[in-house]
NUKEFI-603589 format. One line per field, with one value per residue (C-alpha): residue in three letters; x, y, z. Coordinates in pm, 1 decimal. Example, Ala and Ser with C-alpha at 12.3 -4.5 7.8 and 13.67 -1.06 7.14 Angstrom:
2
aa (Ala/Ser)
px (1230.0/1367.0)
py (-450.0/-106.0)
pz (780.0/714.0)
REM end
This chain:
223
aa (Met/Ile/Glu/Leu/His/Arg/Val/Ser/Lys/Val/Tyr/Ser/Val/Gly/Pro/Val/Lys/Val/Pro/Ala/Leu/Ser/Asp/Val/Ser/Leu/Arg/Ile/Asn/Lys/Gly/Glu/Phe/Val/Val/Leu/Thr/Gly/Ala/Ser/Gly/Ala/Gly/Lys/Thr/Thr/Leu/Leu/Arg/Leu/Leu/Tyr/Arg/Asp/Asp/Leu/Pro/Ser/Asp/Gly/Asp/Ile/Glu/Val/Phe/Gly/Tyr/Glu/Leu/Gly/Arg/Leu/Lys/His/Arg/Asp/Val/Ala/Ala/Leu/Arg/Arg/Ser/Ile/Gly/Val/Val/Phe/Gln/Asp/Ala/Lys/Leu/Leu/Pro/Val/Arg/Thr/Val/Tyr/Glu/Asn/Val/Ala/Phe/Val/Leu/Arg/Val/Leu/Gly/Thr/Pro/Lys/Arg/Glu/Ile/Thr/Gln/Arg/Val/Phe/Asp/Ala/Leu/Arg/Val/Val/Gly/Leu/Ser/Ser/Arg/Ala/Gln/Ala/Tyr/Pro/Ala/Gln/Leu/Ser/Gln/Gly/Glu/Ala/Gln/Arg/Ala/Ser/Leu/Ala/Arg/Ala/Ile/Val/Arg/Lys/Pro/Pro/Leu/Leu/Leu/Ala/Asp/Glu/Pro/Thr/Gly/Asn/Leu/Asp/Glu/Ala/Met/Glu/Asp/Glu/Ile/Leu/Gly/Val/Leu/Arg/Asp/Ile/Trp/Ala/Gly/Gly/Thr/Thr/Val/Val/Leu/Ala/Thr/His/Gln/Ala/Tyr/Leu/Ala/Arg/Ala/Leu/Arg/Arg/Arg/Thr/Leu/Thr/Leu/Gln/Ser/Gly/Arg/Leu/Val/Lys/Asp/Glu/Gly)
px (379.1/80.6/-11.2/-317.6/-381.6/-644.9/-856.1/-1175.6/-1450.3/-1801.7/-2059.4/-2439.9/-2622.3/-2980.5/-2986.3/-2668.0/-2333.2/-2053.1/-1693.3/-1453.1/-1138.5/-1079.9/-817.9/-557.3/-238.7/44.9/300.6/425.1/725.7/806.3/964.9/839.7/699.2/432.1/227.4/-108.0/-229.4/-509.5/-796.5/-1094.4/-1301.0/-1006.6/-1036.4/-764.7/-997.0/-1151.2/-814.2/-720.7/-1047.0/-974.7/-628.8/-763.8/-1053.2/-1322.0/-1452.0/-1411.4/-1316.4/-1576.6/-1301.5/-941.3/-715.3/-558.6/-282.4/-165.1/80.1/17.3/-349.6/-559.8/-828.8/-1113.8/-1084.1/-1013.7/-1214.8/-1403.7/-1181.1/-873.2/-987.5/-908.1/-562.8/-508.1/-623.7/-408.4/-117.2/-242.0/-262.4/-510.6/-533.6/-805.8/-845.7/-1080.8/-877.3/-1186.3/-1072.5/-1314.3/-1408.6/-1463.2/-1122.8/-778.7/-506.8/-352.0/-683.0/-763.4/-427.5/-455.2/-814.6/-670.0/-446.3/-717.8/-954.2/-680.4/-636.3/-289.4/-164.9/-216.1/160.1/255.6/-9.4/147.8/501.5/369.9/137.8/412.8/650.7/392.1/324.3/701.3/730.0/461.5/597.4/289.0/403.2/330.0/-23.6/-111.6/-372.0/-535.1/-886.1/-944.5/-1121.9/-808.3/-588.7/-492.6/-583.9/-213.4/-201.9/-531.1/-382.9/-64.9/-266.1/-448.5/-114.0/-7.2/-321.2/-251.0/120.5/72.7/37.9/350.8/186.0/412.1/180.4/37.3/-231.4/-288.0/-594.8/-558.4/-415.1/-314.7/-624.9/-756.1/-420.0/-234.2/116.7/306.7/88.9/126.2/505.2/465.6/255.3/483.6/776.6/610.0/521.2/887.9/992.7/738.3/863.6/1227.2/1139.6/1058.7/697.8/573.4/365.9/93.9/-8.3/-322.8/-344.0/-502.9/-223.1/21.5/288.2/312.4/422.9/686.0/803.2/836.2/1033.4/893.8/750.1/415.5/114.7/-131.9/-506.9/-727.4/-1090.7/-1020.5/-729.5/-360.4/-204.2/142.2/383.1/695.6/996.8)
py (-667.4/-844.4/-1201.9/-1396.4/-1736.5/-1951.8/-1654.8/-1710.5/-1455.4/-1550.6/-1300.7/-1360.1/-1263.2/-1337.0/-1716.0/-1777.5/-1795.1/-1659.3/-1728.2/-1445.1/-1581.3/-1934.3/-2055.3/-1779.0/-1777.1/-1545.7/-1304.8/-972.8/-816.3/-457.4/-291.8/-534.7/-443.0/-703.0/-732.9/-901.4/-1033.1/-1240.2/-1199.7/-970.1/-1151.4/-1335.8/-1179.0/-898.6/-615.4/-827.2/-908.4/-538.3/-439.2/-695.3/-550.8/-200.0/-336.4/-229.0/-571.3/-875.6/-1234.5/-1521.5/-1740.6/-1713.5/-1458.3/-1139.1/-936.0/-591.8/-391.5/-629.4/-559.8/-881.6/-724.7/-960.8/-844.4/-482.1/-244.3/30.9/305.5/126.1/101.5/467.0/419.5/138.4/322.5/620.5/371.5/272.0/469.7/339.8/427.5/307.8/271.3/559.4/850.2/965.8/1321.2/1586.4/1776.1/2122.3/2131.2/2190.1/1932.4/2102.9/2108.3/1742.7/1650.0/1884.8/1770.2/1441.6/1627.3/1872.9/1581.2/1449.2/1777.2/1845.3/2191.4/2438.7/2540.8/2189.4/2129.9/2334.0/2172.9/1826.5/1871.4/1998.7/1733.1/1470.6/1651.1/1651.6/1280.3/1221.3/1490.8/1715.8/2030.8/2246.3/2136.6/2217.0/2481.1/2273.5/2117.7/1745.7/1829.6/1995.2/1691.8/1399.5/1050.6/1012.9/1331.1/1250.7/913.0/1089.1/1329.0/1029.3/880.9/1212.8/1211.1/851.5/930.0/1271.0/1120.0/925.9/579.1/279.7/74.2/171.8/-45.1/27.4/-132.8/-133.0/212.2/173.8/11.7/307.0/429.6/395.9/250.5/580.4/671.9/327.3/365.0/704.0/546.6/243.9/488.9/684.8/358.0/246.8/588.4/558.0/210.4/320.6/577.5/304.0/234.3/-118.8/-142.8/-387.2/-340.2/-522.0/-553.3/-783.8/-695.6/-981.8/-817.3/-540.3/-800.6/-919.8/-567.3/-471.5/-795.4/-804.8/-1068.7/-1183.2/-1333.2/-1491.7/-1537.0/-1775.9/-1794.9/-1676.8/-1906.7/-1814.8/-2033.4/-1883.4/-1696.6/-1612.7/-1384.2)
pz (757.1/574.4/645.1/521.8/655.6/474.9/379.4/197.0/95.0/-14.0/-123.1/-119.1/-431.7/-337.3/-256.5/-450.0/-272.3/-493.0/-387.9/-449.6/-266.7/-159.5/92.2/21.9/230.1/172.7/332.0/220.3/391.4/453.1/166.5/-107.8/-438.1/-519.5/-827.9/-790.0/-1125.1/-1270.6/-1504.9/-1420.1/-1155.9/-1018.0/-674.3/-692.4/-578.7/-317.5/-170.0/-166.5/2.6/275.5/339.4/406.0/606.7/360.7/400.7/625.1/518.5/549.0/684.7/776.7/934.3/811.5/982.3/865.2/1063.8/1359.8/1348.7/1331.0/1112.0/1209.2/1567.7/1494.9/1708.0/1521.0/1661.6/1533.2/1171.6/1109.3/1256.1/1011.7/716.3/799.7/736.0/395.6/67.1/-171.9/-561.9/-787.3/-1161.3/-1153.4/-1005.8/-803.5/-786.2/-663.4/-973.0/-817.4/-650.8/-800.1/-795.5/-497.4/-320.5/-389.9/-231.0/59.0/138.1/289.7/525.3/635.3/720.4/940.8/1111.4/993.6/1091.8/812.3/819.3/725.1/445.4/166.6/202.3/220.7/-77.9/-289.4/-172.2/-287.5/-621.3/-685.6/-634.9/-907.8/-1143.3/-1106.5/-941.7/-1241.7/-1247.0/-886.8/-983.9/-1270.9/-1221.3/-1291.8/-1624.9/-1748.9/-1688.9/-1908.0/-1778.9/-1692.3/-1496.1/-1321.7/-1215.0/-1090.7/-890.8/-730.6/-646.9/-491.9/-269.7/-162.3/-59.0/89.7/435.2/381.8/441.1/475.1/249.3/-92.4/-255.0/-626.8/-792.0/-1171.2/-1178.3/-1546.5/-1665.6/-1861.2/-1986.4/-2319.2/-2323.5/-2279.0/-1974.4/-1829.1/-1835.5/-1649.5/-1375.8/-1333.1/-1313.7/-1030.4/-848.8/-861.8/-727.3/-442.3/-366.7/-383.4/-117.0/122.5/68.1/40.6/-287.6/-392.0/-745.0/-869.5/-1255.7/-1503.5/-1747.9/-1702.2/-1923.2/-1662.7/-1405.4/-1657.2/-1727.0/-1351.3/-1263.9/-924.6/-701.8/-869.0/-708.0/-948.7/-863.2/-1059.6/-971.7/-622.5/-557.2/-527.3/-796.0/-835.2/-619.0/-834.7/-803.5)
REM end
């Protein structure tokens, strides 16, 4: 499903070259729940951005769903991204829209028939335990509820792959447990999940395959 072969990414900051990833090779199979861990700045976000083709590697090859991302034509980038749900540390909800409208917005942009939208939105909200908050606005939500709304928005299209970048980074322990429970449920429903976190204890708590990055290098692949 996902393959990286000797992938490196170097950013230019003025005249200075800053390596973000160095010679990373890995494979993630369909149906896996993988935790990507490492300290802040280890390269986790860079790796996720490469997977949903928000950026391109400086060297090496990446394949996702059979697409070789370095050779992907512009018209195919949208098709790739429709198959990937992405969740960020900041829920990035539209403040003037309700939870329902935030989740439905994704389907409307894709041209989903109106008759399908309501059912699909409430199916997604049920998965994340947020049906009762459908008409609430982001300012009325707790941080945990906002993150669950973000997860609903990411899965409403039923993507086969979910990338979650530090989704518990701003949450307390109780809210962390809520979000991890939702991610487990999404994974149990057949979605491949890649969770990036600097919180190493979460990897231990989840007891799933863990990839550890250190200064842009893959130093461990356990579980």
